[in-house]
C-alpha positions in Angstrom: 0.0 0.0 0.0 2.8 2.4 0.9 4.5 1.6 -2.5 1.3 2.3 -4.4 0.7 5.5 -2.5 4.2 6.9 -3.1 4.1 5.9 -6.8 0.7 7.5 -7.3 2.0 10.8 -5.8 5.2 10.7 -7.9 3.5 9.9 -11.2 0.6 12.4 -10.6 2.8 15.3 -9.7 5.5 14.6 -12.4 2.6 14.2 -14.8 1.5 17.8 -14.3 5.0 19.2 -14.3 5.4 19.7 -10.5 9.1 18.6 -10.3 11.4 19.5 -7.5 13.8 22.4 -8.4 17.0 23.2 -6.6 16.3 23.0 -2.9 12.5 23.4 -3.4 10.5 20.3 -3.0 7.1 21.4 -1.6 5.5 17.9 -2.2 8.4 16.0 -0.7 8.9 14.1 -3.9 12.5 13.3 -3.1 11.4 11.6 0.1 8.7 9.7 -1.8 11.2 8.5 -4.3 13.6 7.4 -1.6 10.7 5.5 0.0 10.0 3.6 -3.2 13.7 2.8 -3.6 14.0 1.6 0.0 10.9 -0.6 -0.2 12.0 -2.2 -3.4 15.6 -2.8 -2.3 15.1 -3.7 1.4 12.2 -6.1 0.8 14.0 -7.4 -2.4 10.7 -7.3 -4.2 10.5 -9.1 -7.6 9.1 -5.9 -9.2 10.5 -3.8 -12.0 10.4 0.0 -11.5 9.6 0.9 -15.1 6.7 -1.5 -15.1 5.4 -0.2 -11.8 5.5 3.4 -13.2 3.8 2.3 -16.4 1.0 0.7 -14.4 0.3 3.9 -12.5 0.1 6.3 -15.5 -3.3 5.1 -16.9 -4.9 5.7 -13.5 -4.8 9.5 -14.3 -6.2 9.2 -17.9 -5.8 12.4 -19.8 -5.2 14.5 -16.7 -1.4 14.1 -17.0 1.3 13.9 -19.6 3.2 10.6 -19.4 6.1 11.3 -17.0 7.8 7.9 -17.2 11.2 9.0 -18.6 11.8 12.0 -16.4 10.6 10.2 -13.4 12.9 7.2 -14.1 15.8 9.7 -14.4 14.8 11.3 -11.2 14.6 8.0 -9.4 18.0 7.0 -10.8 19.5 10.2 -9.4 18.0 9.6 -6.0 19.2 6.0 -6.0 22.7 7.1 -6.9 22.8 9.7 -4.1 21.5 7.1 -1.6 24.1 4.5 -2.6 27.0 6.9 -2.4 25.8 7.9 1.0 25.9 4.3 2.0 29.6 4.1 1.2 29.7 2.9 -2.4 32.2 4.7 -4.6 31.0 6.9 -7.5 32.7 4.4 -9.9 30.9 1.4 -8.4 27.5 3.2 -8.5 28.1 4.5 -12.1 29.0 1.0 -13.3 25.8 -0.6 -12.0 23.4 2.2 -12.7 24.7 2.7 -16.3 22.7 -0.4 -17.2 19.5 1.0 -15.7 18.6 -2.2 -13.8 14.9 -2.5 -13.7 14.7 -4.5 -10.6 16.2 -2.4 -7.8 16.4 -5.4 -5.4 19.3 -6.6 -7.5 21.3 -3.5 -7.1 23.1 -4.3 -3.8 24.3 -7.7 -5.2 25.5 -6.0 -8.4 27.4 -3.5 -6.4 29.1 -6.1 -4.3 30.0 -8.0 -7.5 31.6 -4.9 -8.9 33.5 -4.4 -5.7 34.8 -8.0 -5.8 35.7 -7.7 -9.4 37.5 -4.4 -8.9 39.7 -6.0 -6.3 41.1 -8.5 -8.8 44.6 -7.9 -10.3 43.0 -8.3 -13.7 40.3 -5.7 -13.2 42.1 -2.5 -14.3 43.3 -4.1 -17.6 39.9 -5.6 -18.4 38.0 -2.4 -17.5 40.3 -0.4 -19.8 39.9 -3.0 -22.6 36.2 -2.9 -22.1 36.2 0.9 -22.6 38.3 0.5 -25.7 36.0 -2.1 -27.1 32.9 0.1 -26.4 34.6 3.0 -28.2 35.4 0.9 -31.2 31.8 -0.4 -31.5 30.3 3.0 -31.1 32.2 4.2 -34.3 30.8 1.3 -36.4 28.4 2.5 -39.1 25.4 0.2 -39.3 24.8 -3.0 -37.4 27.7 -4.8 -35.8 27.8 -8.4 -37.0 26.4 -10.8 -34.4 28.1 -14.0 -35.6 31.7 -15.0 -35.5 33.2 -17.3 -38.1 36.3 -19.1 -36.7 37.3 -20.1 -40.2 38.1 -16.4 -41.0 40.6 -16.0 -38.2 44.1 -15.0 -39.5 45.9 -14.3 -36.2 46.5 -16.7 -33.3 45.4 -14.0 -30.9 41.9 -13.7 -32.3 41.5 -17.5 -32.2 42.8 -17.6 -28.7 40.3 -14.9 -27.6 37.4 -16.7 -29.2 38.4 -19.9 -27.5 38.7 -18.2 -24.1 35.3 -16.6 -24.6 33.8 -20.0 -25.5 34.8 -21.2 -22.0 34.3 -18.0 -19.9 31.1 -16.6 -21.4 28.9 -19.7 -20.6 30.2 -19.7 -17.0 29.5 -16.0 -16.6 26.1 -16.4 -18.1 25.1 -19.4 -15.9 26.2 -17.5 -12.8 24.3 -14.4 -13.9 21.1 -16.4 -14.6 21.4 -18.0 -11.1 21.7 -14.5 -9.5 25.3 -15.0 -8.6 26.6 -11.7 -9.9 29.9 -11.9 -8.2 30.6 -15.3 -9.7 29.5 -14.0 -13.1 32.1 -11.2 -13.0 34.9 -13.3 -11.5 34.5 -15.8 -14.3 35.7 -13.0 -16.7 39.1 -12.7 -15.1 40.6 -15.4 -17.3 40.0 -13.1 -20.3 42.8 -10.7 -19.4 45.6 -12.4 -21.2 43.8 -13.2 -24.4 42.2 -9.7 -24.5 45.6 -8.1 -24.0 47.1 -10.3 -26.7 44.3 -9.5 -29.1 44.9 -5.7 -28.9 48.6 -6.2 -29.1 48.6 -8.3 -32.2 45.3 -7.8 -34.1 44.3 -5.0 -36.4 40.5 -4.7 -36.0 40.0 -2.4 -39.0 41.4 -4.7 -41.5 41.3 -3.9 -45.2 39.3 -7.1 -45.9 35.6 -6.3 -45.2 34.8 -9.8 -44.1 37.8 -10.0 -41.8 37.0 -6.6 -40.3 33.3 -7.6 -39.8 34.4 -10.9 -38.1 36.7 -9.1 -35.7 34.0 -6.6 -34.9 31.6 -9.5 -34.2 34.2 -11.0 -31.8 34.5 -7.7 -30.0 30.8 -7.4 -29.8 30.5 -10.9 -28.3 33.2 -9.9 -25.7 31.4 -6.7 -24.9 28.1 -8.4 -24.3 29.7 -11.0 -22.1 31.4 -8.4 -19.9 28.6 -6.0 -19.4 25.7 -8.0 -18.0 26.2 -7.2 -14.3 27.5 -3.7 -14.8 29.2 -1.4 -17.3 32.8 -2.3 -16.5 34.2 0.5 -18.6 33.1 2.9 -15.8 35.8 1.3 -13.6 38.6 2.4 -16.0 40.9 5.1 -14.7 
C-alpha cells in the first residue's frame, strides 16, 4: 500500500510538471522517491520499476502527460545519491546504474559483485579494454555483426580470444542467470591475457571487409559477455 501511494504521488505530480527544483520540494517528492527505492531494495521485491510506473500512468487518464522517462531519471539520481551515502564509490555506482537495472532489489548484489571484481589484479586491464571495445563499437556504421566465423581467423590472438570466450562466457552467463553476480564477473578474469594479446597483435579495422566484420563481431561478443552485471568501462581510470 505504501509503495502504491508513493508511486501515485510521484506519477501524478510529475505528470502535471510539478518537479522539484533546486532546494525546493514542496511535495516531498525526493522523500517519496527514496521511500519507493528503499521498499524495493530492502524487501528485495520481484518488481521492476519501469513496469510499476507504467502501471500507474493510466490511472490518471488524460489528466497528465506521461512522465515515465523524467521520473525514471529522477529515481536513478535519487538512487545514486543514496548508494553513495551508503559508502559505495562513484565508480561502483556508475558502473551498476549505467545499465539502468529495472529490478532495484538486484542493485546491492550487483554493487558487491563490482567491488569484488575491482579487487582482482586483472580488473584494471579488463576495464580499460572494455572501454576501448565500447569506443570501437560506437564508431561502427550500421549494425555490428552478431556472428563470429572461426574459419576467418588469420591471427593466433583472435582465435585464442574466441576460444577463451567459449569457456568463460557460458560460465559467466550461468552464474548471472542464477543470480550469482559476483561469480559472473569473477568468471571473466581469465580473459585478461587473451584480450591483451588481441589488442597487441590484431588490427580490428582490416582492409578485408569480411575480416573486419568478423573481428567486430568477436569484440561485440566480448562486450556483451562483460557487461551484463555492470558497465565495467566505468571502472577504467
